[in-house]
N, C-alpha and C positions, 0 to 999 in steps of 0.2 A: 309737248317736246321733252319735256324735263324726263316724264317716266318711260318716252322712247330713249334716251339717252342712259338711263340707268339701267333697262331691260337690256341695250346694247351691250354695256359694261358686263353686266352679268352671264349673257351668253358668251362674250369676249373670253370670259374668265373658264365658263362651263367647258368650252370646245380647246382652251390650253390646255385643259387636264386631259380631255378627251383624246387630242391630239398625240400627247406624251404616252397613254398607254394603251390605246386602241389597237395601233400596227403591231403589237407585240404580245397580244393577250394569249393567242393559240400556244406562243412559247413559251410563256409562262407557265400556262396550266400543264405544257408538255415537261417544264423542268420541275414541277410539282408532283408528277407521274403520273399525268392523263396520256393515253394513247388517241390516234385520232378519232377513233370510234366515241372515246369519251368526251373529247373534248368538244365534240358535235352534239353529246346528248346536253352536258353540261349550257352549250350556247341556245339549242333549244330550249332549255327549261328557262331559261332568261327571257326567252320572246314568250312564253305562254306566259309567265307571270306578267311581261310587258303588258299583253293580249289584254287581261282580267283587268290591271289596274287602270288601262288608259280609259277603257268603258267605264268605269267605276269612278276614276277621278272628275269624268268629263259630265258625267250625272251631278255628281257632288257639287262641283264648280258653277253649273248652271242655276242650282237649287239654293245655294246660298248666296248667288249672286256675286260672290267674292273669287280673284284671280289670286291676290296676294299672299293668303295663307297658304293655300300649296305649291306657290312658287319658292317660299322662305323655307316649309316644311321638306320640299323634295331635296332640296340643295343640301340642307342639314342631314339628310337621310343619304344622300351621295357621299359626302365629307365621311361620315363614318364607315360606310361600305368601302370607302377607298383606303381608308386607316386599317380598317382589319384585312385587306387584301394584301397589304405590304407586311403582314406579320402571318401570311397562312401559314399555317404548317403542312399543309396537303392539297390537292386537289378535292378531296371532299370538302373541307373547310370552304375554301376557297367556293364551290359550288352552292352553299348555302346563304352565304355573302353575298353572290351574284344575284339570288332572288331578292334579297334587301335592295341592291342597288336599283333592279327593274323596277320596284315597287316606288321607290324615291323617285325614277330618273322620269316614271310615266306623269308622277303627280306635277313636276318641273316642265315638262315637254308641253301636257295638254293645255297648264293653264296659262304658260307663256306665249302660245300660240293664240290662243284665243284671246289674251290681253291683246297683242301685238293687233289681232283682227279689230279690237274693239278701238283701239287707238287710231287707225288706219281707216274708219270704216267711211268717211265720207271724203276719203280722197280717190279721183279716178286713176291714178299713177301708183297705184298699189303695190303692182308687181315691181316697179322699179323701186320704191321704197323698202319692199322684201326682200330686192335682190342686195340692195345697199348693205341692209341689216344681216342678212344672212352671208355675206361677200365677208362681212366682218369677220363671223365667226369662223368661215373658212381660213382667214387670216392667222388667226389665233390657234388655228387645229394644227396649220403648218410650222409655225413656232413653234408649239407643243412638240410637233414629232421630230421637228431638228434638234429642238432642245434636248429632248429626250433619248436620241440616239447616243450623244457621248455619254450621257447619266448608265444607260446601259453598259456601254464599253467600260466604262472606265469603274464604275460602283457596281453595277448591277441593276436587275428589273425590278425589285423591292422599294428600293428609293425611289425609281418613276412613282409609283403609287400614293409612297409619303408626300411626293410633291403635289401629286394632284388632289389630295385631300387638303394642303393647305390654299390650294387655288378655289377648291369648292367651299371651304369654311371663309374665303375673303367674299365669294360670291353670294353667299347670303347674309352677310353685314350690309352688303350694296343694296340687295334687294329688299332688305328691309329698310330700304331708305325712301322706297318708292311710296307716293300716297295714293291711296286708290278711293274712289268714290263709289260706292255700289250700285250694283247696276240697277235699273229701275224696275220694279214689277209690271208696269205696264208696257202694251205695246202700242205702236202707233195706230192710230184712228185709221187709215188709209194703206193698206198694206202694200208695200213696192213688190215688182217681180221677185226679188232675193228673198224676201220674205215667207214668199210661200213655196220660194225653191226648196228642194229636197237634196241632199249630196246624192249624186248619181252612181248607182250600182255598178254601171259601166265603169265610171272612174275608179271606184273601189278595186275592183276586179283587174284593171289595168295596175294600180299601186300595185297589190298583190304578188302580181305576177312580175313586175319591175324589182320589187325588194325580194322576191324569193331566187332571181337570179342573180342579184348583186350580192346578198349574204352566202348563197351555196359557192358562189367564186371565191369571195373574196375573206370566207371565215379559214382560208385555205392557202391564201397568196402567201404569205410570211414564210408557209413552209415549202411551197413552190418555189421561192428563190430561195432556202436553204437547201432545195435540193440541188440546185443548179451551180452550187457554189459559192453564192453570194455571201457576203458576212451578214448576221445576225441582224445588224444596224440597217441593212440595204431596205429592209421593209419599210423602215421608219422615214427614212430621208426621200425612199421614191413617192411614198403615200405624202409624205410634206409637199413635194413637189408638185402633184396633180391639185394638193387643197390650196398652195399658192396660187395656183394659175386660177382657182376659181374664183378670186377676189373681183377680177376685173369680169370675169364671166358670169357670174351670180346677177351683177348691175347689167351687162348685156341682156343674158336673157331674160330677167325681170322685165327689162324695157319691150325686147320683143313679144311677151307673152299681151303687155298692155298695147301694141300696135296689131299683129298679127291672131289674135285671142290665145286663149289658153289650148284649147287642142292641138294647133299644129307644133308647139314650143314642147307641150309634154311630149308628142311623137318623136321630135328631135331626140327628147332624152333616151327613149325605148331602142330608136334604130341605132344611134351612137353608140351606147355601151354594148351594142350586139358586135358593131365593128372593133369597140376596144378590146372584146374577149377573143375576136379572129386576130389580132395585135399580138397578144401574149400568146398564143399559139403557134405564130409564124418568125415573132421577133425577139423573141424570149433569148436567142443566144447573141445579141448583141445589145450592150449596154446602152449603145445611142438609140437603139430600137425602142427600147423599153422605155425611154425619157420622151422619145416621141408619142409614143401611146399615152402616156401619163398625162400628158399637156392635154390630148382631145380628151381624157377622160374627165378634164376638168368642165371642159366648156359643157359633154354630153350631161354629166352628173348636174352639172348647174341649170341646166334647161329643166331637167325634171325636179331636181329638188324644190327650186324657187316657185315654178310652177304651181307643183302639188301643194306646196303650204299655202299658197295663197288662193287657190281652187278650193281648198277646205275650208280655210279660213271665211271666205265670202259666201258661204253656201246655205247660211241662214242669218238670223238677227241675233242680236247683242245676246237674247235670252236664251238662246239656244246654241250658241256657236260655240261652247267649249262641249256639248254634244256631237256637234258636227266634226270636230278637231278629234273629239275620243274615237270617232267611227271611222276618220282616215287613219289615226294610228293605231287603231285595232287592225286594219287593212294592212299596215305596216309590219306589225307584228305577226299577223298572219302568215306574210311571207316571209318575214325572216325565221320562222316556223320553221317554213316548208324548205328555205335556202341551208340553214343549219343542218337540218335533218337529213338532207341527201348530200349537202359537198363533202362532209369527212367521209362517208360510205363511201360515195363515186371517188373520191381521192385514194382510198382504202383499196377498194375491188379493183378500179380501172384507171388510173392514174390520171393526173392533172390534166391531158390533153383532152381527156374525154369530159371532164368536168367543164371544162372550159366552153366545148361545143356545146353541152346539154343548156348552159348557161346564155350561148349567143341565141339559140332557139326560143327562150323563154324572153329575153329582151326583145326579138322582132315580133313577137307575138304582143308583147305587152303596147307597143310602137302602134302596131295596126289597130289596139283598143283604144287608145287615147286617139289614132287619127279620125276613129269613127264617131268621138261625142263631138254633141253640137257645138258649134260654133257660137261662142258667146265673146264680146269684149266689157271692159269694166263700164260702168255706170256707179254715180255716187248713189249710196245706202239712202232710202229715203226714211227707213224702219229707224225706233229710236233707238240712238247709240249714248255712250255714256261719255261725258267730257272728262278728260284729267289732265 
């Protein structure tokens, strides 16, 4: 339990840093001289670096039988990247730093999720526990987003990245306190169903589509709000509102996935985000409408995020878990590449309404792919796991 608590504190700090900076990233790049098309290219490069690094770090973690070195090292790298972004003189400089950030984030993200999979291996309520873990991340993201808004308004965007660097440094110190027992090189002599299960290609295809639709829309979302006359800080507090709603929804949807199975809840995440996109198209002129859409977005996002995380983590045994998580992160990165590559281009050439309609279609297709997955409910894993 101590390791789970420390990993949760680390996640809280990481998401606080992300919440303060992510909603205004495209605006920050624009302030450094990048137009919409260049912003799209910079964000796509980040996703490509993340794709390669996620696969590599997953293999490395399984080969050495360790998670902690990658978690701590990734946090140090992310802290360095945020510090450099705070003093970036141009978008070209920021472009290079974002590649470093992607490699470091992949190390942390892959190893930490595999670590949680190890810790929850014998628990049949994995979805609920993962929901609580990820829900606290959403809470810290919301706090970061709300806190970042006033800093942006009164001090500027650079100071937010400086704050993020300090939070990531603190996270690395907490991660260093985790006690890790290296994974056993032996597998159970009586394989369980999960031991022979490979991560579903259809699941990975659905993740790619969902993530592509998400990043196509949300990479340009701050610019969309700005074009409507909302202040620059609106992206932060509206995104923070959605993240705050995820705190209870993560736990609820995690419990639903334990009860109903993973596939139906994943499908809810796809169909639900499709409705969110339509809400942006039809309700964007009324602030109260945007608030309602953001609250529903919190539910739909939670359904996908918690369930996909636990689905990836339970798709193989401890000795291969990081590899499965790496494959999941690769699918996420491929979707991010797809979304970022088309998001800015569609917004530039056809406008924001067309962008949201394209994303709607992609979300709906992902929902059907998830719905077609085999229905499985969680069982305790009998394959060898590592006690911590």
